C-alpha positions in Angstrom: 0.8 -34.7 -3.2 -1.0 -34.2 0.0 2.2 -32.5 1.3 2.0 -30.0 -1.5 -1.6 -29.2 -0.5 -0.5 -28.6 3.1 2.4 -26.3 2.0 0.2 -24.3 -0.4 -2.3 -23.7 2.4 0.5 -22.6 4.8 1.4 -19.8 2.4 -1.8 -18.0 3.5 -1.0 -18.0 7.2 1.3 -15.0 7.2 -1.5 -12.5 7.6 -2.9 -14.2 10.7 -0.5 -12.5 13.2 -1.1 -9.1 11.7 -4.9 -9.4 11.5 -5.2 -10.8 15.0 -3.1 -8.1 16.6 -3.6 -5.2 14.3 -5.4 -3.1 17.0 -3.0 -4.1 19.8 0.5 -3.4 18.7 2.8 -1.3 16.3 5.8 0.9 15.6 6.4 4.4 16.7 4.7 7.2 14.7 6.6 9.1 12.0 7.8 12.7 12.7 7.5 14.5 9.3 5.8 17.9 9.6 2.6 18.7 7.7 -1.0 19.5 7.9 -3.5 17.4 9.8 -6.4 18.7 7.7 -9.8 18.2 9.4 -8.2 15.6 11.8 -6.4 18.5 13.6 -9.3 19.0 16.0 -10.1 15.3 16.5 -8.8 13.2 19.3 -6.7 10.1 18.7 -9.6 7.9 19.8 -12.0 9.7 17.3 -9.5 9.3 14.5 -9.1 5.6 15.3 -12.8 5.2 15.4 -13.1 6.9 12.0 -10.6 4.5 10.5 -12.4 1.5 11.8 -15.7 2.8 10.4 -14.2 3.4 6.9 -12.6 -0.1 6.9 -15.9 -1.7 7.8 -17.7 0.2 5.1 -15.3 -0.9 2.3 -16.8 -3.2 -0.3 -13.4 -4.1 -1.7 -9.7 -3.3 -1.2 -6.1 -4.3 -1.9 -4.3 -5.9 1.0 -0.5 -6.4 1.2 1.0 -8.0 4.3 4.4 -8.9 5.7 5.4 -10.3 9.0 8.8 -10.9 10.8 7.7 -14.4 11.9 8.2 -15.9 8.5 8.8 -14.8 4.8 5.2 -15.0 3.9 3.9 -12.1 1.8 0.4 -11.5 0.6 -0.7 -9.2 -2.2 -4.5 -9.6 -2.8 -7.4 -7.6 -4.1 -10.6 -8.9 -2.5 -14.2 -8.0 -2.0 -17.2 -8.9 0.2 -18.5 -11.4 -2.3 -15.4 -13.5 -1.9 -13.8 -12.6 -5.2 -10.1 -12.3 -5.1 -7.0 -11.9 -7.3 -3.3 -11.6 -6.5 -0.5 -13.7 -5.2 0.9 -15.3 -2.0 4.7 -15.8 -1.7 7.0 -17.3 0.9 10.5 -16.3 -0.1 12.6 -19.2 -1.3 9.6 -21.6 -1.1 8.1 -19.9 -4.1 5.0 -18.0 -5.1 1.4 -18.9 -5.9 -0.7 -16.7 -8.1 -4.5 -17.1 -7.4 -7.8 -16.0 -8.9 -11.1 -16.6 -7.2 -14.5 -15.8 -8.8 -17.5 -17.1 -6.7 -16.8 -20.7 -6.0 -14.2 -21.1 -8.8 -10.5 -21.0 -7.9 -7.4 -21.0 -10.0 -3.9 -21.2 -8.5 -0.5 -21.1 -10.3 2.6 -22.1 -8.3 5.9 -21.0 -9.8 8.9 -23.2 -10.5 10.6 -22.3 -7.3 7.5 -23.6 -5.4 7.5 -27.0 -7.2 11.3 -27.3 -6.8 11.1 -26.5 -3.1 8.5 -29.2 -2.5 10.1 -32.1 -4.4 13.8 -33.0 -4.3 15.9 -33.5 -7.4 14.2 -34.6 -10.6 10.7 -34.7 -9.1 10.7 -30.9 -8.5 12.1 -30.3 -12.0 9.4 -32.6 -13.5 6.6 -30.8 -11.6 7.9 -27.4 -12.6 8.0 -28.6 -16.2 4.6 -30.2 -16.1 2.7 -27.4 -14.5 4.9 -24.4 -15.4 2.8 -21.5 -16.6 -0.4 -23.4 -15.9 -3.2 -22.7 -13.4 -4.7 -25.5 -11.3 -8.5 -25.1 -11.3 -11.1 -26.3 -8.9 -13.9 -25.0 -6.6 -14.2 -24.1 -2.9 -16.0 -27.5 -2.5 -12.4 -28.8 -2.4 -11.2 -28.4 1.2 -7.7 -27.6 0.1 -8.8 -24.7 -2.1 -11.2 -23.5 0.5 -8.4 -23.2 3.0 -6.0 -21.7 0.5 -8.4 -18.9 -0.3 -9.4 -18.1 3.3 -7.5 -14.9 3.0 -9.8 -13.8 0.2 -12.7 -13.2 2.6 -12.9 -9.4 3.1 -15.8 -9.8 5.6 -13.6 -12.0 7.9 -10.7 -9.6 7.6 -12.8 -6.7 8.6 -14.2 -8.5 11.6 -10.7 -9.7 12.6 -9.4 -6.2 12.6 -12.3 -4.4 14.2 -13.4 -6.9 16.8 -10.5 -6.4 19.3 -11.3 -2.7 19.2 -15.1 -2.9 19.4 -15.4 -5.8 21.8 -13.4 -4.5 24.7 -15.8 -3.5 27.4 -14.4 -1.7 30.4 -12.7 -4.2 32.7 -13.0 -3.3 36.4 -10.3 -5.7 37.4 -7.4 -3.7 38.9 -4.9 -5.8 37.0 -6.2 -4.9 33.6 -3.4 -3.1 31.7 -3.6 0.6 31.0 -2.9 2.0 27.5 -2.1 5.3 25.8 -3.5 6.5 22.5 -1.7 9.4 20.9 -1.5 11.2 17.6 1.8 11.4 15.7 2.9 13.9 13.1 1.6 13.9 9.5 3.6 11.8 7.0 2.9 10.0 3.8 2.1 6.4 2.8 2.8 5.7 -0.9 2.2 9.4 -1.7 -1.0 9.7 0.4 -0.9 12.2 3.4 -1.6 10.2 6.6 -1.7 10.8 10.3 -0.4 8.1 12.6 -2.3 7.1 15.7 -0.3 5.0 18.1 -1.6 2.8 20.9 0.7 1.4 23.5 -0.1 -1.1 26.2 2.5 -2.9 28.2 5.2 -4.2 25.8 2.9 -3.9 22.8 2.5 -0.9 20.4 0.4 -0.3 17.4 0.3 2.5 14.7 -2.6 3.0 12.4 -1.8 5.4 9.5 -5.1 7.2 8.6 -5.7 9.1 5.4 -5.9 12.9 6.1 -7.6 13.9 2.9 -11.1 12.7 1.8 -12.4 9.6 3.5 -10.2 8.7 6.5 -9.3 5.2 5.4 -6.6 3.2 7.3 -3.7 3.0 4.8 -1.2 1.1 6.9 -1.4 -1.0 10.1 1.9 -1.9 11.9 2.1 -4.0 15.0 5.0 -4.9 17.2 4.5 -7.5 20.0 7.3 -9.4 21.9 9.8 -8.4 19.2 7.6 -9.6 16.3 6.4 -7.2 13.7 3.6 -7.3 11.2 2.5 -4.8 8.6 -0.6 -4.6 6.5 -0.9 -2.0 3.7 -4.4 -1.2 2.5 -5.3 0.7 -0.7 -7.6 0.7 -3.7 -10.7 1.0 -1.6 -13.9 0.1 -3.4 -12.2 -0.6 -6.7 -13.5 -3.8 -8.3 -11.5 -7.0 -8.1 -10.1 -7.8 -11.6 -12.6 -10.1 -13.2 -10.3 -11.8 -15.7 -10.0 -15.6 -15.3 -7.4 -17.9 -16.8 -8.2 -19.4 -20.2 -9.4 -23.0 -20.0 -6.5 -24.0 -22.3 -4.1 -22.8 -19.6 -5.6 -24.8 -16.7 -5.3 -28.2 -15.2 -7.8 -29.8 -12.8 -6.8 -29.6 -9.2 -7.2 -33.4 -8.9 -3.7 -33.9 -10.3 -2.4 -33.1 -6.9 -3.8 -36.4 -5.6 -1.4 -38.3 -7.9 2.4 -38.6 -8.3 4.3 -36.0 -10.3 5.6 -38.8 -12.6 2.1 -39.6 -13.8 1.6 -36.2 -15.4 
């Protein structure tokens, strides 16, 4: 089932567009009235810098992502130690639940996934054989290592912050100019936020920054060349759920090397 391994890994790719461009494109800011709190006297650049600082300081968070380039959806709680819990879905191709603790990884594809990978009776047989069960292995397995790449909070933080922090002044006259502006206060899942929008050429970006308490980025929206990506961030510094699947509900990942009919 090497094809199955490739498809499972592909489910993690939907966040790549968003993470790579999160500081270079987005949608227009909201226009709901409200109080800016202590952000009222700060510039758009200062607010953006505050949000980057808080993101880099986070020890754990919940990340949800969507992108217009494909139906991939991520919903993961992850920390700096590489622990992770949540799911990755790709519309009609199915969903994979995953748990990662240290080097140990458990993944549970749903019936829609198995049926989308194997035609006719093969898909039905796989769904019946593995339905409700987790496949278990470690990150020594190349497939599981690639699949859980999105569980690395350190890498995500670097991917988001590097474009902002590694952009030295470019004296070249052809370098594009950009604008950075504050929008009007709105809410993100009940949290008061202030949008900061950056526009450069045909790209735009909005970062929604928490107004109250620590100024966490709560939502990041990008729009470049007609493609849109969104990342929602929440549950900062809350521990990743530590529950792991019962051994009786797991099957070794090595079964993916053999035919479905042998299970």
